[in-house]
C-alpha positions as CSV (number, residue, x, y, z in Angstrom):
1,X,41.0,86.9,-111.9
2,X,43.2,84.5,-109.9
3,X,42.2,82.1,-107.1
4,X,45.4,82.5,-105.1
5,X,46.7,79.3,-103.3
6,X,44.9,80.1,-100.1
7,X,41.6,79.9,-102.1
8,X,42.5,77.3,-104.7
9,X,43.5,74.6,-102.2
10,X,41.2,75.3,-99.2
11,X,38.2,73.2,-100.4
12,X,35.4,74.8,-98.5
13,X,36.7,78.3,-99.2
14,X,37.1,77.5,-102.9
15,X,33.6,76.2,-103.1
16,X,32.2,79.3,-101.4
17,X,34.0,81.7,-103.6
18,X,32.9,79.8,-106.7
19,X,29.3,80.0,-105.6
20,X,29.8,83.8,-105.0
21,X,30.9,84.2,-108.6
22,X,28.2,82.0,-110.0
23,X,25.5,83.9,-108.2
24,X,26.5,87.3,-109.7
25,X,24.6,88.7,-112.6
26,X,27.0,91.6,-113.1
27,X,29.9,89.7,-114.7
28,X,30.4,87.2,-117.5
29,X,33.1,84.5,-117.0
30,X,34.6,83.9,-120.4
31,X,37.5,81.6,-119.4
32,X,38.5,79.6,-116.3
33,X,41.1,76.8,-115.8
34,X,43.9,75.5,-113.6
35,X,47.3,76.8,-114.7
36,X,50.8,76.6,-113.2
37,X,52.4,80.1,-113.8
38,X,56.1,80.5,-114.3
39,X,57.9,82.8,-111.9
40,X,58.7,85.2,-114.8
41,X,54.9,85.7,-115.4
42,X,54.2,86.5,-111.8
43,X,57.2,88.9,-111.7
44,X,55.7,90.8,-114.7
45,X,52.2,90.7,-113.2
46,X,53.4,92.2,-109.9
47,X,56.2,94.4,-111.3
48,X,54.8,97.4,-109.5
49,X,55.7,95.7,-106.2
50,X,59.2,94.6,-107.1
51,X,60.9,97.0,-104.7
52,X,58.8,95.8,-101.7
53,X,60.5,93.4,-99.2
54,X,57.8,90.7,-99.7
55,X,58.2,90.5,-103.5
56,X,60.3,87.4,-103.4
57,X,57.8,85.6,-101.2
58,X,54.9,86.8,-103.4
59,X,56.5,85.4,-106.6
60,X,57.1,82.1,-104.8
61,X,53.6,82.0,-103.4
62,X,52.0,82.6,-106.7
63,X,54.2,80.3,-108.8
64,X,55.0,77.3,-106.6
65,X,51.7,75.5,-107.4
66,X,49.0,75.6,-110.1
67,X,46.3,78.2,-109.4
68,X,42.9,78.8,-110.9
69,X,42.9,81.7,-113.4
70,X,40.0,83.2,-115.2
71,X,38.9,86.0,-117.5
72,X,35.7,87.9,-117.0
73,X,33.8,90.7,-118.6
74,X,32.0,93.4,-116.6
75,X,31.0,97.0,-117.1
76,X,33.2,99.5,-115.3
77,X,30.5,100.3,-112.7
78,X,29.9,96.6,-112.2
79,X,33.6,95.9,-111.7
80,X,33.8,98.6,-109.1
81,X,30.8,96.9,-107.2
82,X,32.4,93.5,-107.5
83,X,35.6,94.8,-106.1
84,X,33.7,96.5,-103.2
85,X,32.1,93.1,-102.4
86,X,35.5,91.4,-102.6
87,X,36.9,93.8,-100.0
88,X,40.2,95.6,-99.3
89,X,43.5,94.0,-100.1
90,X,44.8,93.9,-96.5
91,X,42.7,91.4,-94.5
92,X,42.9,93.5,-91.3
93,X,41.2,96.4,-93.3
94,X,38.7,94.3,-95.3
95,X,35.1,95.6,-94.9
96,X,33.0,93.4,-92.6
97,X,30.8,91.1,-94.7
98,X,33.2,91.3,-97.7
99,X,34.5,88.1,-99.3
100,X,38.1,88.8,-98.0
101,X,36.8,89.5,-94.5
102,X,35.1,86.1,-94.5
103,X,37.8,84.0,-96.0
104,X,41.1,85.9,-96.0
105,X,43.7,84.8,-93.4
106,X,46.1,87.6,-92.7
107,X,47.9,90.5,-94.4
108,X,47.9,89.9,-98.2
109,X,46.7,86.3,-98.0
110,X,43.4,87.4,-99.4
111,X,41.9,84.7,-101.6
112,X,41.5,86.4,-105.0
113,X,43.2,88.7,-107.4
114,X,40.8,90.8,-109.5
115,X,41.9,93.5,-111.8
116,X,41.2,96.9,-110.3
117,X,40.2,98.7,-113.5
118,X,39.3,98.1,-117.2
119,X,42.8,99.3,-118.1
120,X,44.6,97.0,-115.7
121,X,42.3,94.2,-116.8
122,X,43.2,94.6,-120.4
123,X,46.9,94.8,-119.6
124,X,46.8,91.7,-117.3
125,X,44.7,89.7,-119.8
126,X,47.2,90.5,-122.6
127,X,50.1,89.5,-120.4
128,X,48.6,86.2,-119.2
129,X,47.3,85.3,-122.7
130,X,51.0,84.9,-123.7
131,X,51.3,82.0,-121.4
132,X,47.8,80.5,-121.1
133,X,44.7,80.1,-123.3
134,X,41.4,81.2,-121.9
135,X,39.1,78.9,-123.8
136,X,35.9,77.9,-122.0
137,X,35.1,77.6,-118.4
138,X,36.3,74.5,-116.6
139,X,34.7,74.6,-113.2
140,X,34.6,70.8,-112.6
141,X,34.9,70.1,-108.9
142,X,35.1,73.7,-107.8
143,X,31.8,73.6,-105.9
144,X,32.5,70.3,-104.2
145,X,34.0,70.9,-100.8
146,X,33.7,67.2,-99.9
147,X,32.7,68.2,-96.3
148,X,36.0,69.9,-95.7
149,X,36.1,72.4,-92.8
150,X,36.6,76.1,-93.0
151,X,39.1,77.1,-90.3
152,X,39.5,80.8,-91.4
153,X,39.0,82.4,-88.0
154,X,41.3,79.9,-86.2
155,X,44.0,80.4,-88.9
156,X,43.6,84.2,-88.7
157,X,44.3,84.1,-85.0
158,X,47.3,81.8,-85.3
159,X,48.7,83.7,-88.2
160,X,48.7,86.9,-86.1
161,X,50.6,85.0,-83.4
162,X,53.0,83.5,-85.8
163,X,53.7,86.8,-87.5
164,X,54.4,88.6,-84.2
165,X,56.5,85.8,-82.8
166,X,54.1,84.9,-80.0
167,X,54.2,81.1,-79.5
168,X,55.6,81.0,-83.0
169,X,56.5,77.3,-83.1
170,X,53.2,76.1,-81.6
171,X,51.2,78.5,-83.8
172,X,53.0,77.3,-86.9
173,X,52.4,73.7,-86.1
174,X,48.7,74.2,-85.4
175,X,48.3,76.3,-88.6
176,X,49.8,73.4,-90.7
177,X,47.4,70.9,-89.0
178,X,44.4,73.1,-89.8
179,X,45.5,73.8,-93.4
180,X,45.9,70.0,-94.0
181,X,42.4,69.4,-92.7
182,X,41.1,71.9,-95.3
183,X,42.8,70.6,-98.4
184,X,43.1,67.4,-100.4
185,X,46.7,68.0,-101.3
186,X,49.2,65.3,-100.3
187,X,52.9,64.4,-100.7
188,X,55.2,67.0,-102.3
189,X,52.4,69.4,-103.1
190,X,51.3,69.5,-99.5
191,X,54.8,70.3,-98.4
192,X,55.1,73.1,-101.0
193,X,51.7,74.5,-99.9
194,X,52.7,74.3,-96.3
195,X,55.9,76.2,-97.0
196,X,54.4,79.0,-99.0
197,X,51.5,79.5,-96.5
198,X,53.8,79.8,-93.5
199,X,56.1,81.9,-95.5
200,X,53.4,84.5,-95.8
201,X,53.5,85.3,-92.1
202,X,57.3,85.4,-91.5
């Protein structure tokens, strides 16, 4: 499981997703930590997408900043139910009431990665364990949103405009303002975050 940057750095969204995970009795979280993945790891993780035009952006998006990575255990039927509650990959197709429908912004900016089968879970866990140790659950601060706002629906509308070139400059400027209100990032990290988030909608 990976909290993608749009979940890891949007404080209210991160807290809501963490509470969603904590409330479930159909999974056991066996490891969780912040980790900054190398580009080569992301390239291997998403190697089935390497021929897609957005692959370069995806690697940059997932490797530009630390993300929250975790390992969980669940029965196959439970995993299927968890993924149903998570919602479809494309936000425009995410089932109403699903986690991604509530917090995803647009396209593939969809909050979480979760292995789609026991087989892929084993493969991905083996790959990531070459780079990071999943020892214990470090959830410190994840539930604290510090009163940060959740601008999901405004961001979704602006991302659609930005992506289609309608009022692109204004939409981009407003998106960055709203994203900054949602996060506690500053300095260079805020600049990187702003770049990869806008890059998602080019």
